[in-house]
C-alpha positions as CSV (number, residue, x, y, z in Angstrom):
1,A,32.6,32.1,31.2
2,R,35.6,32.9,29.0
3,L,33.3,34.6,26.5
4,E,31.7,36.7,29.3
5,E,35.1,37.8,30.5
6,H,36.3,38.9,27.0
7,P,36.6,42.7,26.9
8,R,35.2,43.0,23.4
9,I,32.2,40.6,23.9
10,T,29.0,41.5,25.6
11,V,26.7,38.6,26.4
12,V,23.0,39.5,26.6
13,R,20.6,36.8,27.7
14,T,17.2,37.8,26.5
15,E,14.8,36.8,23.7
16,I,15.3,38.6,20.4
17,S,12.0,38.8,18.4
18,A,13.4,40.9,15.5
19,V,16.5,42.5,14.3
20,P,16.2,46.3,14.0
21,A,16.0,47.6,10.4
22,D,19.4,48.5,9.0
23,Q,21.2,47.0,12.0
24,P,24.1,44.8,10.7
25,A,23.9,41.4,12.4
26,V,24.6,37.7,12.1
27,V,21.5,35.6,12.7
28,A,22.3,32.1,13.9
29,T,19.3,30.9,16.0
30,G,19.6,27.2,15.3
31,P,17.1,24.5,14.4
32,L,14.6,25.5,17.2
33,T,14.3,29.2,16.5
34,S,11.8,30.8,18.8
35,P,8.2,31.3,17.5
36,S,8.5,35.1,17.7
37,L,11.7,35.4,15.7
38,A,10.5,32.7,13.3
39,A,7.4,34.8,12.7
40,W,9.6,37.9,12.0
41,L,11.7,35.9,9.6
42,Q,8.6,34.7,7.8
43,E,7.4,38.2,7.5
44,L,10.7,39.4,6.2
45,F,11.3,36.6,3.7
46,G,7.8,35.3,3.0
47,E,6.3,32.1,4.5
48,E,7.3,30.0,1.6
49,Y,11.0,30.6,2.3
50,F,11.1,29.6,5.9
51,S,10.7,26.0,7.0
52,F,9.9,24.5,10.4
53,F,10.4,20.8,9.5
54,D,12.8,18.5,7.6
55,A,11.1,15.8,5.6
56,V,13.9,14.7,3.3
57,A,14.7,11.6,1.3
58,P,18.1,9.8,1.2
59,I,20.8,11.0,-1.2
60,V,23.2,8.6,-2.9
61,T,26.3,9.1,-5.0
62,R,26.1,8.5,-8.8
63,E,29.4,6.6,-8.9
64,S,28.0,4.0,-6.5
65,L,25.1,3.1,-8.7
66,D,24.9,0.0,-10.9
67,F,23.9,1.4,-14.3
68,T,23.4,-2.1,-15.7
69,R,20.1,-2.1,-13.8
70,I,19.2,1.6,-14.2
71,F,18.0,3.7,-17.2
72,A,17.7,7.4,-17.7
73,A,14.3,8.8,-18.8
74,S,11.5,11.2,-18.0
75,R,7.9,10.0,-18.0
76,Y,6.5,9.8,-21.6
77,D,9.9,10.9,-22.8
78,R,9.0,14.6,-22.1
79,G,12.0,16.9,-22.0
80,E,15.5,15.8,-21.0
81,A,16.1,12.5,-19.3
82,E,16.8,14.1,-16.0
83,Y,15.7,11.1,-13.8
84,L,17.4,7.8,-13.3
85,N,15.0,5.0,-13.0
86,C,15.4,1.8,-11.1
87,P,12.8,-0.7,-12.5
88,M,11.4,-3.6,-10.4
89,N,9.6,-6.7,-11.5
90,E,6.8,-8.1,-9.3
91,E,9.2,-10.4,-7.3
92,E,11.7,-7.6,-6.6
93,Y,8.9,-5.2,-5.6
94,T,7.3,-7.8,-3.2
95,R,10.7,-8.5,-1.6
96,F,11.3,-4.7,-1.1
97,W,7.8,-4.1,0.2
98,E,8.0,-6.9,2.7
99,N,11.3,-5.7,4.1
100,L,10.2,-2.1,4.1
101,T,7.0,-2.8,6.1
102,A,9.0,-4.9,8.6
103,A,11.9,-2.4,9.1
104,E,12.6,-0.7,12.4
105,V,11.7,3.0,12.7
106,H,12.8,5.8,14.9
107,Q,10.3,6.6,17.7
108,S,8.6,9.9,16.7
109,H,8.7,12.8,19.2
110,L,6.4,15.0,17.0
111,G,3.2,16.4,18.5
112,E,-0.2,16.0,17.0
113,E,0.0,19.3,15.2
114,D,3.4,18.3,13.7
115,R,2.0,15.0,12.5
116,R,-0.8,16.8,10.6
117,Y,1.9,18.9,8.9
118,F,3.6,15.7,7.7
119,E,0.4,14.3,6.2
120,G,1.4,16.0,2.9
121,C,4.8,14.2,2.8
122,M,4.0,10.8,4.3
123,P,7.0,8.6,5.3
124,V,7.5,5.9,2.6
125,E,7.1,3.1,5.2
126,V,3.7,4.5,6.3
127,L,2.5,4.5,2.7
128,A,3.7,1.0,2.3
129,A,1.9,-0.1,5.5
130,R,-1.4,1.0,3.9
131,G,-1.4,-1.7,1.4
132,K,0.9,-3.7,-0.9
133,D,0.0,-1.6,-4.0
134,T,0.0,1.8,-2.4
135,L,3.6,2.6,-3.3
136,R,3.1,1.2,-6.8
137,F,0.3,3.6,-7.4
138,G,2.1,6.4,-5.6
139,P,5.8,7.4,-5.7
140,L,6.8,4.1,-7.4
141,K,4.2,4.3,-10.1
142,P,5.7,3.1,-13.5
143,V,3.3,5.0,-15.8
144,G,5.0,6.7,-18.8
145,L,8.2,4.7,-18.5
146,I,9.5,1.8,-20.6
147,D,12.4,-0.3,-19.5
148,P,14.8,-0.5,-22.5
149,A,16.1,-3.8,-21.2
150,T,12.7,-5.5,-21.6
151,G,10.8,-3.1,-23.9
152,R,7.9,-3.1,-21.4
153,R,6.6,-1.0,-18.6
154,P,8.1,-2.1,-15.2
155,Y,6.0,-3.4,-12.4
156,A,7.2,-0.5,-10.2
157,V,10.0,2.2,-10.5
158,V,12.1,4.0,-8.0
159,Q,13.2,7.4,-9.5
160,L,16.4,9.2,-8.6
161,R,16.5,13.0,-9.2
162,P,19.8,15.0,-9.5
163,E,20.6,16.7,-6.3
164,N,23.3,19.0,-7.7
165,R,24.1,20.6,-11.0
166,E,27.1,18.3,-11.5
167,K,24.8,15.3,-11.1
168,T,27.2,13.5,-8.7
169,L,24.5,13.1,-6.1
170,Y,20.9,11.8,-6.6
171,N,17.8,12.1,-4.4
172,M,15.5,9.1,-3.9
173,V,12.2,10.7,-5.0
174,G,9.4,10.2,-2.5
175,F,11.5,8.4,0.0
176,Q,11.2,10.7,3.1
177,T,11.4,8.3,6.0
178,N,11.6,7.6,9.7
179,L,13.5,4.3,9.3
180,R,16.7,3.9,11.4
181,W,19.8,4.6,9.3
182,G,21.0,1.0,9.3
183,E,17.5,-0.1,8.1
184,Q,17.6,2.5,5.3
185,R,20.9,1.2,4.1
186,R,19.7,-2.5,4.3
187,V,16.2,-2.0,2.8
188,F,17.0,0.6,0.1
189,R,19.9,-1.5,-1.2
190,L,17.3,-4.1,-2.2
191,I,16.2,-1.7,-5.0
192,P,17.7,-2.7,-8.4
193,G,20.8,-0.6,-9.1
194,L,21.3,0.4,-5.5
195,A,22.9,-2.8,-4.1
196,E,26.2,-0.9,-3.4
197,A,24.7,2.5,-3.0
198,E,26.7,5.0,-0.9
199,F,24.4,7.2,1.2
200,V,25.7,10.7,1.8
201,R,22.5,11.6,3.6
202,Y,19.9,9.4,5.1
203,G,16.2,10.3,5.2
204,V,14.9,12.2,8.2
205,M,11.7,13.8,9.4
206,H,12.0,16.1,12.4
207,R,11.6,19.7,13.6
208,N,14.2,22.0,12.1
209,S,14.0,25.7,11.4
210,F,15.8,26.8,8.2
211,I,15.6,29.4,5.5
212,N,15.6,28.9,1.7
213,T,19.3,29.7,1.2
214,P,19.4,29.6,-2.6
215,Q,16.6,32.1,-2.8
216,L,17.8,34.4,0.0
217,L,21.6,34.4,0.5
218,T,24.7,35.1,-1.5
219,A,27.8,32.9,-1.3
220,S,29.1,35.2,1.5
221,L,26.0,34.2,3.6
222,Q,24.6,37.8,3.3
223,W,20.9,38.3,2.7
224,K,20.2,39.5,-0.8
225,G,17.6,42.0,0.6
226,G,17.6,45.4,2.1
227,W,20.3,45.5,4.8
228,P,23.5,43.7,5.9
229,L,22.0,40.7,7.6
230,F,24.2,37.6,7.6
231,F,23.0,34.1,8.5
232,A,24.9,31.1,9.8
233,G,24.5,27.7,11.5
234,Q,21.7,25.2,10.9
235,L,19.4,28.1,10.1
236,I,21.0,28.3,6.6
237,G,20.5,24.6,5.9
238,V,23.9,23.1,7.0
239,E,23.8,19.9,9.0
240,G,26.4,19.0,11.7
241,Y,28.4,20.8,14.3
242,V,31.5,21.4,12.2
243,E,29.5,22.7,9.3
244,S,27.6,25.1,11.6
245,I,30.9,26.3,13.2
246,A,32.3,26.9,9.7
247,A,29.3,28.9,8.6
248,G,29.5,31.0,11.8
249,L,33.2,31.7,11.1
250,V,32.6,32.7,7.5
251,A,29.5,34.9,8.4
252,G,31.5,36.5,11.2
253,K,34.5,37.4,9.0
254,N,32.3,38.6,6.2
255,I,30.2,41.0,8.4
256,V,33.4,42.5,9.6
257,R,34.7,42.9,6.1
258,F,31.4,44.5,5.1
259,L,31.8,47.1,7.8
260,E,35.4,47.7,6.8
261,G,34.3,48.2,3.1
262,K,36.2,45.1,1.9
263,A,35.0,42.4,-0.5
264,P,33.6,39.3,1.2
265,L,35.4,35.9,1.5
266,V,33.9,33.5,-1.0
267,F,35.7,30.2,-0.7
268,P,36.7,28.2,-3.8
269,R,34.5,25.2,-4.6
270,E,37.5,22.9,-4.3
271,T,37.5,23.5,-0.6
272,A,35.1,21.9,1.8
273,V,33.5,25.2,2.9
274,G,33.3,26.4,-0.7
275,A,31.8,23.1,-1.9
276,L,29.1,23.1,0.8
277,F,28.2,26.8,0.4
278,H,28.1,26.5,-3.4
279,H,25.6,23.6,-3.0
280,L,23.5,25.6,-0.6
281,I,23.2,28.6,-2.9
282,S,22.9,26.8,-6.2
283,T,20.3,24.0,-5.4
284,E,16.9,24.3,-7.0
285,I,14.9,26.6,-4.8
286,R,11.8,24.3,-4.8
287,H,13.9,21.3,-3.8
288,F,16.1,22.9,-1.2
289,Q,16.8,20.8,1.9
290,P,19.6,20.8,4.5
291,M,23.0,19.2,3.7
292,S,26.2,18.2,5.4
293,I,29.6,18.2,3.8
294,N,30.5,15.1,1.7
295,F,32.9,14.2,-1.0
296,G,30.0,14.2,-3.6
297,L,29.8,18.0,-3.4
298,F,33.4,18.6,-4.6
299,P,34.1,19.3,-8.2
300,P,35.6,16.2,-10.0
301,L,39.3,15.7,-10.1
302,D,41.1,16.3,-13.4
303,V,42.3,12.7,-13.3
304,K,39.9,9.8,-12.8
305,I,40.8,7.6,-9.8
306,K,38.8,4.4,-9.3
307,D,39.9,3.5,-5.8
308,K,37.5,5.4,-3.5
309,L,40.0,5.9,-0.6
310,R,42.7,7.3,-3.0
311,K,40.2,9.5,-4.7
312,N,39.0,11.0,-1.4
313,R,42.5,11.6,-0.3
314,A,43.3,13.4,-3.5
315,L,40.1,15.5,-3.1
316,A,41.2,16.3,0.5
317,E,44.8,17.2,-0.5
318,R,43.5,19.5,-3.3
319,A,41.1,21.1,-0.9
320,L,43.8,21.9,1.7
321,N,46.2,23.3,-1.0
322,T,43.4,25.4,-2.5
323,L,42.4,26.7,0.9
324,E,45.9,27.7,1.9
325,N,46.5,29.5,-1.4
326,Y,43.2,31.3,-1.1
327,L,43.8,32.4,2.5
328,R,47.2,33.7,1.6
329,K,45.8,35.6,-1.4
330,E,43.2,37.2,0.9
331,G,45.7,38.1,3.6
332,Q,44.3,35.6,6.1
333,I,47.7,33.9,6.5
334,T,50.6,36.3,7.0
335,E,53.6,34.1,8.0
């Protein structure tokens, strides 16, 4: 009601199926974008850069991993050793498989058409239920890998892929899942090297409309294409209410600055907003998936702090100081 009464705001309640060409606008249609507008976005960007579903694997922090149980290598030693490998012997694999197949899952609300879509990225627990060796000949296959601790090929291997350029976060390859979050934490910590793993994102599989931000947007949340379209909210691949509000605030300020002929606000990476947006625009295009803010996205501190709580406080203090200095420099704080 307060928005409707504001003299400079006009609320129009009707479906928007397209934004007129050359019309400056902020598009923030959320995770359930209407079919007509979704079709327009697909036509504008290309189908490969607009997603209707999340099917994402958990992400863990590098510092929480036990590197006495993990080795870095690519299959057949091809290229750089980008992947971290968690080798399992037969006993460890059997224990993991038994717990995975017995774990509690979220009840799916997907329709039949949605389930067919997910056939190409089957939940890890569904693959496991098809037979004890299905995972071992699928995403956990050990071919081309030798465990330096034993000099032999492991019985099975869980691979971790860098999620960001700094390699502070790692994605569990092939572990898209519908397990409840507590079950993910319990079962996946049975994997060698992950006993104390810190999960900054759990695996999910659900409907969620979002664009391929690293391909399409600048750090100011403006489309790289033909006219001043800005995007915000979950549509750009942020997760969470606070993250969506922050994206809306930045996109709103930047479209005004564009219309005034001013340079956009691009927040420093040491701030929460800057760290999150940097991740969104710099992630590998083919691996892009939504993300919420977490301490693993921030650049490392100049001084190494082992205590997790003290380290996070130091990151937060640096973020607040950096944010205040940046806002003063940009004239956003005047007192």
